[in-house]
Backbone bond lengths (Angstrom), bond angles and torsions (degrees), N, CA, C in turn:
res aa  C-N    CA-C-N  psi(-1)  N-CA   C-N-CA  omega(-1)  CA-C   N-CA-C  phi
1 Q - - - 1.450 - - 1.522 108.54 -
2 V 1.314 115.41 132.16 1.455 120.46 -178.68 1.524 110.10 -71.18
3 Q 1.307 116.29 134.49 1.459 121.61 176.43 1.517 109.88 -130.11
4 L 1.324 114.81 140.68 1.450 122.42 173.23 1.521 106.33 -124.23
5 V 1.306 117.07 122.75 1.461 121.42 -174.20 1.522 109.50 -121.72
6 E 1.330 114.31 116.27 1.459 120.13 179.58 1.526 111.19 -90.00
7 S 1.303 114.65 153.98 1.462 121.60 172.41 1.524 108.19 -155.99
8 G 1.320 115.17 168.19 1.457 120.04 175.87 1.509 115.16 104.32
9 G 1.316 117.65 -5.07 1.457 119.78 177.68 1.524 111.24 -71.50
10 G 1.311 115.10 172.66 1.450 119.90 179.24 1.503 111.22 160.81
11 S 1.320 115.56 -165.31 1.457 121.58 179.72 1.518 109.46 -105.16
12 V 1.307 115.92 138.55 1.457 121.11 -177.93 1.528 108.36 -148.03
13 Q 1.305 115.81 152.76 1.463 120.57 177.23 1.528 110.39 -80.88
14 P 1.313 116.83 155.91 1.474 119.74 175.61 1.518 110.82 -53.86
15 G 1.319 115.38 138.53 1.455 121.27 -176.13 1.513 114.05 90.82
16 G 1.306 117.00 -10.83 1.454 120.96 -178.47 1.518 112.68 -81.26
17 S 1.329 114.61 -178.47 1.459 121.83 -177.61 1.522 110.91 -131.25
18 L 1.302 114.70 152.92 1.466 122.60 171.97 1.519 108.18 -143.58
19 R 1.317 115.32 151.58 1.454 120.27 171.50 1.521 108.62 -122.32
20 L 1.314 115.44 118.86 1.450 121.62 176.94 1.524 109.65 -91.43
21 S 1.319 114.94 146.25 1.455 121.29 176.94 1.521 110.03 -122.18
22 C 1.313 115.69 144.35 1.460 122.01 174.43 1.514 107.79 -129.61
23 V 1.312 115.28 110.34 1.459 120.68 178.01 1.518 108.71 -94.35
24 V 1.317 115.23 125.68 1.461 121.95 -177.51 1.524 109.33 -102.76
25 S 1.347 115.88 137.39 1.473 119.87 -173.90 1.521 112.50 -75.30
26 E 1.326 117.37 -13.03 1.453 121.07 177.75 1.525 108.94 -127.54
27 S 1.302 115.41 173.07 1.456 119.44 -178.96 1.528 111.00 -57.37
28 I 1.326 115.08 134.94 1.460 119.61 176.27 1.523 110.68 -57.14
29 F 1.320 116.89 -29.42 1.465 120.69 -176.08 1.528 112.40 -74.25
30 S 1.337 117.34 -5.97 1.459 119.92 173.90 1.520 111.76 -83.02
31 F 1.333 115.89 -2.92 1.457 121.93 178.98 1.526 110.39 -108.93
32 W 1.320 115.93 146.80 1.459 119.04 169.94 1.524 109.09 -62.91
33 S 1.323 115.05 -42.41 1.454 120.13 179.40 1.523 109.40 -158.69
34 V 1.304 115.54 156.58 1.462 123.17 172.30 1.523 106.84 -129.35
35 G 1.309 116.19 137.22 1.461 117.27 -175.62 1.508 112.99 -157.83
36 W 1.333 113.19 -163.82 1.457 120.67 -173.99 1.527 111.05 -132.08
37 Y 1.335 114.25 142.27 1.453 123.68 172.01 1.533 106.86 -129.21
38 R 1.305 115.41 165.95 1.465 119.37 172.45 1.518 110.52 -142.79
39 Q 1.327 114.33 154.48 1.456 120.47 179.84 1.518 109.09 -134.55
40 P 1.338 116.67 104.28 1.467 119.72 175.82 1.524 110.31 -69.37
41 P 1.313 117.74 161.30 1.464 120.62 179.50 1.526 112.01 -56.13
42 G 1.324 116.51 126.38 1.449 121.50 176.30 1.510 115.41 74.25
43 K 1.329 117.04 10.08 1.465 119.80 -177.28 1.521 110.74 -124.41
44 Q 1.304 116.34 174.47 1.452 121.27 -178.82 1.523 110.60 -79.37
45 R 1.312 114.22 164.68 1.453 120.93 177.48 1.526 108.79 -84.24
46 D 1.321 116.32 127.67 1.462 121.25 -174.68 1.530 111.48 -119.61
47 F 1.309 114.61 146.97 1.455 122.11 176.95 1.520 110.75 -69.54
48 L 1.339 115.53 141.04 1.457 121.21 175.55 1.525 111.71 -115.88
49 A 1.321 116.21 -55.32 1.463 119.72 -173.83 1.515 109.22 -163.54
50 A 1.341 115.02 155.00 1.452 120.49 176.42 1.523 109.51 -151.45
51 I 1.325 114.79 153.52 1.457 121.14 175.85 1.521 107.65 -128.99
52 S 1.308 116.27 129.84 1.460 120.80 -176.56 1.521 110.64 -83.04
53 A 1.315 114.79 169.13 1.470 119.47 177.01 1.525 110.68 -58.47
54 G 1.307 115.87 -33.75 1.459 120.05 179.95 1.518 114.36 -82.28
55 G 1.333 116.03 -2.06 1.460 119.87 177.05 1.510 115.08 95.59
56 N 1.327 117.17 3.17 1.458 119.17 177.13 1.526 109.51 -71.98
57 I 1.323 115.10 138.33 1.459 121.39 -175.51 1.516 110.57 -116.35
58 N 1.308 114.71 137.13 1.458 121.89 176.34 1.523 107.77 -130.87
59 V 1.313 116.03 125.80 1.464 120.89 -178.76 1.524 108.31 -128.34
60 S 1.324 115.12 135.41 1.458 120.64 178.49 1.525 110.96 -58.61
61 D 1.320 115.90 140.49 1.464 120.42 177.33 1.527 111.34 -59.90
62 V 1.333 116.25 -25.88 1.465 119.94 -176.91 1.524 111.32 -64.12
63 V 1.329 116.98 -31.97 1.467 119.78 -173.71 1.518 114.41 -124.33
64 K 1.325 117.91 2.97 1.469 120.52 -169.59 1.522 113.51 -61.29
65 D 1.318 117.33 -23.68 1.460 119.55 -179.80 1.528 112.59 -83.06
66 R 1.321 116.94 -9.03 1.471 120.03 -174.54 1.522 113.51 -128.13
67 F 1.317 117.76 -22.81 1.466 121.58 -176.21 1.527 109.49 -112.63
68 A 1.327 115.54 147.52 1.459 121.02 176.43 1.526 109.51 -140.80
69 I 1.315 115.69 141.58 1.472 121.36 178.91 1.514 109.13 -109.83
70 S 1.323 115.37 143.46 1.454 120.74 177.25 1.518 108.20 -151.98
71 R 1.313 116.27 175.55 1.464 118.67 179.78 1.515 110.31 -148.74
72 D 1.320 114.02 157.54 1.461 122.99 172.49 1.520 106.07 -120.23
73 D 1.315 116.30 102.62 1.459 120.15 -174.59 1.529 112.23 -61.73
74 A 1.286 116.26 -37.92 1.469 120.11 -177.84 1.522 111.49 -65.32
75 K 1.314 116.68 -28.37 1.467 121.36 -179.07 1.523 112.60 -100.60
76 N 1.327 117.71 2.18 1.473 121.32 -176.28 1.525 110.73 49.81
77 T 1.301 115.23 45.01 1.463 120.97 -174.00 1.526 110.11 -128.20
78 V 1.319 114.11 136.23 1.462 121.84 174.87 1.522 107.80 -115.73
79 Y 1.313 115.03 136.83 1.463 121.00 -176.39 1.524 111.14 -113.66
80 L 1.318 114.73 153.29 1.456 121.07 169.72 1.525 107.23 -128.56
81 Q 1.318 115.60 108.18 1.457 121.57 176.58 1.516 108.78 -87.97
82 M 1.319 115.83 123.42 1.462 121.15 -176.84 1.519 108.87 -120.71
83 D 1.303 116.28 118.79 1.465 122.44 -178.95 1.529 110.26 -117.29
84 N 1.326 114.12 161.25 1.472 120.67 178.48 1.530 110.68 48.75
85 L 1.306 115.44 51.64 1.463 120.54 -176.33 1.521 111.23 -65.74
86 K 1.320 114.17 146.06 1.464 122.56 -178.95 1.523 109.51 -122.35
87 S 1.304 115.79 162.77 1.468 119.50 -178.56 1.528 111.12 -58.78
88 E 1.314 116.67 -32.64 1.468 119.85 -179.41 1.523 113.09 -72.73
89 D 1.315 117.08 -5.68 1.466 120.61 174.37 1.524 111.30 -83.34
90 T 1.306 117.51 -6.31 1.461 120.99 177.60 1.519 110.08 -60.91
91 A 1.327 115.83 123.06 1.466 120.82 -175.07 1.520 109.06 -177.02
92 I 1.319 114.80 171.85 1.454 120.72 166.05 1.525 106.92 -91.26
93 Y 1.308 116.19 129.37 1.460 121.58 -177.30 1.526 109.18 -105.10
94 Y 1.316 115.24 129.43 1.463 121.80 -174.83 1.530 110.83 -118.23
95 C 1.302 114.11 138.54 1.459 120.69 170.23 1.523 109.15 -87.05
96 H 1.306 116.59 142.89 1.468 122.50 -174.27 1.522 108.93 -134.70
97 G 1.328 115.94 130.42 1.452 120.98 176.71 1.516 110.67 -120.91
98 D 1.313 116.63 127.86 1.462 122.05 -176.81 1.535 108.70 -112.53
99 R 1.339 115.15 118.33 1.455 119.05 177.97 1.517 111.78 -106.65
100 G 1.328 115.74 14.01 1.448 119.06 177.24 1.515 112.56 96.05
101 P 1.331 116.86 168.53 1.468 120.72 -172.80 1.524 114.70 -63.23
102 R 1.316 118.33 -26.46 1.460 119.57 -178.72 1.518 112.93 -90.31
103 R 1.322 116.84 -21.83 1.466 119.56 -175.57 1.511 112.48 -111.46
104 G 1.321 117.37 -7.29 1.445 121.40 168.67 1.512 116.43 88.28
105 V 1.324 113.57 -179.70 1.454 122.18 178.30 1.526 109.15 -119.74
106 F 1.311 114.92 155.60 1.455 120.67 -176.08 1.519 109.34 -136.01
107 W 1.318 114.90 145.89 1.459 121.71 -178.59 1.519 110.64 -124.08
108 G 1.332 115.40 145.90 1.446 120.04 168.45 1.514 110.30 -79.98
109 Q 1.319 115.71 -179.65 1.455 120.56 -175.68 1.521 111.94 -84.23
110 G 1.324 116.93 -13.33 1.455 121.65 178.26 1.512 112.41 95.90
111 T 1.324 114.58 151.42 1.458 121.30 175.45 1.531 108.24 -136.00
112 Q 1.314 116.14 134.96 1.458 121.43 -174.71 1.524 110.77 -81.70
113 V 1.307 115.49 132.58 1.467 122.12 171.81 1.521 107.67 -120.87
114 T 1.324 116.28 123.96 1.458 121.58 179.32 1.523 109.00 -122.54
115 V 1.312 116.26 124.31 1.466 121.94 179.45 1.523 107.69 -114.10
116 S 1.308 115.37 111.88 1.460 119.76 -174.71 1.514 109.96 -156.34
117 S 1.332 114.73 146.12 1.458 118.88 175.73 1.524 110.59 -91.46
C-alpha cells in the first residue's frame, strides 16, 4: 500500500522558515508527480507545488516567490522549503502523489503549520 508521510510542520513566527518533508513508500518515479497542497482552517484545499517524474516543477503563483519544491530521489523524499512565512500560511499541509487516472492519487495525513507572533 502506498504511503506518503509528511513531517517538518510546527509553529514559527512571521518571517521564519520551515522545510516540510514527504517520504514516499515507493519510488518517486512510479508517480506522475508528487507535490504539496494546503488547507487553511475552514477553507478548501489548494495546490502549492509539484514535481514530475521527469523533474518538471510547477509552483502556484500565490507562493512562488517564497516556496520551493525539491526532491531527493535516493531517499524517495520530496521537500517544500517555505521562507518568509506569513500568518496566512497557517494551514494543514498535505503531500500528494499522482499515479495517473488508472492508478489513482494518494494523500499523506497532513502536517500542521502555524505562523503566529
